C-alpha positions as CSV (number, residue, x, y, z in Angstrom):
1,M,-55.2,154.2,72.8
2,K,-56.9,157.1,71.5
3,I,-55.1,160.3,71.8
4,G,-56.5,163.8,71.7
5,F,-54.8,167.5,71.4
6,I,-56.3,170.7,72.4
7,G,-54.2,173.0,70.1
8,A,-52.9,171.9,67.0
9,G,-49.6,174.2,66.7
10,A,-46.0,173.3,66.0
11,M,-45.5,171.5,69.3
12,A,-48.4,169.3,68.7
13,E,-47.5,168.3,65.3
14,A,-44.1,167.4,66.5
15,M,-45.4,165.0,69.0
16,L,-48.1,163.6,66.9
17,S,-45.3,162.8,64.1
18,G,-43.3,161.2,66.6
19,I,-46.3,159.2,67.9
20,I,-47.3,157.8,64.5
21,K,-43.5,157.3,63.6
22,N,-42.7,155.2,66.8
23,N,-46.0,153.0,66.2
24,I,-47.2,154.6,69.7
25,A,-50.9,155.2,68.2
26,A,-52.5,154.7,64.7
27,S,-53.0,157.9,63.0
28,Q,-56.8,157.3,62.8
29,D,-56.7,157.2,66.4
30,I,-55.2,160.8,67.1
31,F,-57.5,163.6,67.1
32,L,-56.8,167.4,67.0
33,S,-58.8,170.4,67.9
34,D,-57.7,174.2,66.4
35,H,-59.5,177.2,65.8
36,K,-58.3,177.0,62.0
37,E,-59.9,174.9,59.6
38,S,-57.2,175.4,57.3
39,R,-54.8,173.9,60.0
40,C,-57.4,171.2,60.7
41,Q,-57.5,170.2,56.9
42,Y,-53.3,170.2,56.4
43,L,-53.0,168.0,59.3
44,M,-55.4,165.6,58.1
45,D,-54.0,165.4,54.7
46,T,-50.6,165.3,56.0
47,Y,-50.9,162.8,59.0
48,G,-54.2,160.8,58.1
49,V,-55.4,162.0,61.7
50,Q,-58.8,163.7,62.6
51,A,-58.7,167.3,63.2
52,S,-61.7,169.6,63.8
53,V,-62.6,173.0,65.0
54,G,-63.8,172.3,68.3
55,A,-63.0,169.3,70.6
56,A,-66.6,168.5,71.3
57,G,-66.5,165.5,68.8
58,F,-63.7,163.5,70.6
59,I,-63.1,165.1,74.2
60,S,-64.8,162.2,76.1
61,K,-63.4,159.5,74.1
62,V,-59.7,160.1,74.4
63,D,-57.5,158.0,76.9
64,L,-54.8,160.5,76.6
65,L,-55.6,164.4,76.3
66,F,-53.0,167.1,75.1
67,L,-53.4,170.8,76.2
68,A,-50.8,172.3,74.0
69,V,-52.5,175.7,73.8
70,K,-50.8,179.0,74.5
71,P,-50.7,180.3,78.3
72,Q,-53.0,183.2,77.5
73,V,-55.7,181.1,76.4
74,V,-55.7,177.8,78.8
75,S,-58.1,178.9,81.2
76,A,-60.6,179.2,78.6
77,A,-59.7,176.3,76.9
78,I,-59.9,174.0,80.2
79,E,-63.0,175.6,81.2
80,E,-64.7,174.3,77.9
81,I,-63.3,170.8,78.1
82,C,-63.0,169.9,81.9
83,Q,-66.4,168.6,82.4
84,Q,-66.5,166.6,79.1
85,T,-63.1,164.8,79.5
86,A,-63.2,161.4,80.6
87,P,-62.7,160.2,84.5
88,K,-59.9,157.9,83.4
89,A,-58.1,160.0,80.8
90,I,-54.5,161.0,81.3
91,V,-54.4,164.8,81.1
92,V,-50.9,166.1,79.9
93,S,-50.1,169.7,79.6
94,V,-47.3,171.3,78.0
95,V,-48.4,175.0,78.7
96,A,-45.7,177.0,80.0
97,G,-46.0,178.1,83.9
98,L,-49.3,176.0,84.2
99,T,-48.9,173.5,87.4
100,T,-50.1,170.0,88.3
101,E,-51.8,171.9,91.2
102,V,-53.9,174.1,89.1
103,L,-54.7,171.2,86.6
104,E,-55.8,169.1,89.6
105,Q,-58.2,171.9,90.4
106,H,-60.0,171.6,87.1
107,F,-59.2,168.0,86.3
108,S,-60.2,166.5,90.0
109,Q,-60.8,162.9,88.6
110,Q,-58.4,162.4,86.1
111,P,-54.6,161.7,86.7
112,V,-52.3,165.0,85.4
113,I,-48.9,165.3,84.2
114,R,-47.1,168.2,83.3
115,V,-44.3,168.6,80.6
116,M,-41.7,171.1,79.8
117,P,-40.5,170.3,76.3
118,N,-38.4,172.8,73.9
119,T,-38.6,173.4,70.4
120,P,-36.0,171.1,68.9
121,V,-38.8,168.3,69.5
122,A,-39.6,169.6,65.8
123,V,-36.7,167.9,64.7
124,G,-36.7,164.9,67.0
125,A,-34.2,166.2,69.2
126,G,-36.1,167.9,72.2
127,M,-35.7,167.6,75.7
128,S,-38.6,167.2,77.9
129,A,-39.0,167.1,81.7
130,V,-42.3,165.2,83.0
131,S,-43.7,165.7,86.3
132,L,-46.4,163.6,87.7
133,G,-49.5,165.0,89.3
134,S,-50.7,163.2,92.6
135,K,-53.0,160.9,91.2
136,A,-50.6,159.9,88.1
137,S,-49.0,156.6,88.3
138,P,-45.6,155.3,87.2
139,A,-46.9,153.9,84.5
140,D,-48.6,156.7,83.2
141,G,-45.5,158.7,83.8
142,A,-43.6,156.0,81.5
143,L,-46.4,156.4,79.0
144,V,-45.8,160.0,78.4
145,E,-42.2,159.5,78.8
146,K,-42.1,157.2,76.2
147,I,-44.1,159.7,74.0
148,F,-41.8,162.6,74.5
149,G,-38.8,160.1,73.9
150,A,-39.8,159.4,70.5
151,V,-38.8,163.2,69.7
152,G,-35.8,163.7,71.7
153,K,-35.0,162.7,75.1
154,A,-37.1,163.1,78.3
155,V,-36.7,162.8,82.1
156,I,-39.3,162.5,85.1
157,V,-38.5,165.3,87.6
158,K,-40.3,166.7,90.7
159,E,-42.8,169.6,90.3
160,S,-40.8,171.8,92.3
161,A,-37.9,171.4,89.6
162,M,-39.9,172.4,86.6
163,D,-39.2,176.1,86.7
164,A,-35.5,175.4,86.8
165,V,-36.3,173.3,83.7
166,T,-37.9,175.8,81.9
167,G,-35.2,178.2,82.3
168,L,-32.5,176.0,81.3
169,S,-33.8,173.6,78.6
170,G,-37.5,175.2,77.9
171,S,-35.6,178.6,77.0
172,G,-32.2,177.0,76.3
173,P,-32.7,176.7,72.5
174,G,-33.0,180.5,72.3
175,Y,-29.7,180.7,74.0
176,G,-28.2,178.4,71.7
177,F,-29.5,180.1,68.5
178,L,-27.9,183.4,69.7
179,I,-24.5,181.6,70.5
180,I,-24.5,180.1,67.0
181,D,-25.6,183.5,65.7
182,A,-22.6,185.4,67.2
183,L,-20.2,182.8,66.4
184,A,-21.2,182.7,62.6
185,D,-20.7,186.7,62.6
186,A,-17.3,186.2,64.1
187,G,-16.5,183.6,61.2
188,V,-17.6,186.2,58.8
189,H,-15.6,188.6,60.1
190,A,-12.6,186.5,60.1
191,G,-13.2,185.9,56.4
192,L,-15.9,183.2,56.1
193,P,-18.8,183.2,53.7
194,R,-22.1,183.4,55.7
195,A,-23.5,180.0,54.8
196,S,-20.3,178.6,55.6
197,A,-20.0,180.3,58.9
198,I,-23.3,179.3,60.2
199,T,-22.9,175.7,59.3
200,L,-19.5,175.4,60.9
201,A,-20.9,177.3,63.9
202,A,-24.0,174.8,64.3
203,Q,-22.5,171.7,63.5
204,T,-19.6,172.6,66.0
205,L,-22.3,172.9,69.0
206,L,-23.8,170.0,67.7
207,G,-21.0,167.7,67.8
208,A,-20.0,169.0,71.2
209,A,-23.4,168.6,72.7
210,K,-23.4,164.9,71.0
211,M,-19.7,164.1,73.0
212,V,-21.2,165.2,76.2
213,L,-24.3,163.1,75.8
214,E,-22.9,160.1,74.3
215,T,-19.4,159.9,76.5
216,G,-20.7,160.6,79.8
217,M,-17.8,162.7,80.6
218,H,-17.9,166.2,82.4
219,P,-18.0,169.1,80.1
220,A,-14.9,170.6,81.6
221,A,-13.0,167.3,81.0
222,L,-13.7,167.5,77.4
223,R,-12.7,171.3,77.3
224,D,-9.6,170.1,78.5
225,Q,-9.0,167.8,76.1
226,V,-9.2,170.5,73.5
227,T,-7.3,173.1,75.4
228,S,-3.7,172.7,74.3
229,P,-1.1,174.5,76.4
230,A,-0.8,178.2,74.8
231,G,-2.8,177.1,71.9
232,T,-5.7,178.6,70.1
233,T,-8.6,177.2,72.2
234,I,-7.4,178.4,75.8
235,A,-6.9,181.8,74.0
236,G,-10.4,182.2,73.1
237,I,-11.5,180.7,76.4
238,R,-9.7,183.2,78.2
239,V,-11.5,186.1,76.3
240,L,-14.9,184.4,77.0
241,E,-14.0,184.3,81.0
242,Q,-12.8,188.0,80.5
243,Q,-16.3,189.1,78.8
244,G,-18.2,187.1,81.7
245,V,-20.0,184.6,79.2
246,R,-20.2,181.8,81.8
247,G,-22.1,184.4,84.2
248,A,-24.1,185.9,81.5
249,L,-25.5,182.4,80.6
250,M,-26.2,181.4,84.6
251,D,-27.8,185.0,85.0
252,A,-30.2,184.2,81.7
253,V,-31.3,180.6,83.0
254,Q,-31.9,182.2,86.2
255,A,-34.0,184.9,84.9
256,A,-36.0,182.6,82.8
257,A,-36.6,180.4,85.7
258,D,-38.0,183.3,87.8
259,K,-40.2,184.4,84.9
260,S,-41.4,180.8,85.0
261,K,-42.1,180.8,88.8
262,A,-43.8,184.3,88.2
263,M,-46.0,182.9,85.3
264,G,-47.2,180.0,87.3
265,K,-48.6,182.4,90.1
266,K,-51.1,184.4,87.8
């Protein structure tokens, strides 16, 4: 299988690294295009892939094509490649706000798939949602789910859920970083060195997330396990509830989902 990338930024690099590590495709069968010659050289030297300024040399040869460019340049990129893409190639977009309906307008012969990954794919702990276009088969979806499963977890969802996915997991790392930073500041205020406070905050949230995923228990049930009567945890939770942290997070997810929906209409 030959895999191509239009765009060779951090997201593309994380994906190609997972593809190679999990033997989904050989490095010599992975092609990338980027507008910077230095970036192309770095990727070739680091991963043994084939990279070039422009996609003309590989666009008609690949079986799986990833669109991994920024939203503001995706229209120009699609216009440049849509007529050259092989009819049976699976076209996968990781561009925020780009719907399968819009993709199918340009790639009328190819099966298209939309994916909303988040930035922790860079450390193999990403969360990706996969939505199939009308011509994409379950096998196509399973292949793409496998690729994104190599850099974290992946689930298949309906297109109608993608704006909510963007608001929750797509933008979610930003919320997490803000919370870690705030907890670390609180630790410093309480007397901890900055480096220790950041480590304590980040590892604590990592551990909490891992408990939810590995136990399958509801977060509220896990919270109850560490909330002793008249103890320290309930004292802190009481303040969080008084300050409206839960409502603020819910509003943040909704605001990001609304923004994603608005982007999709442009």
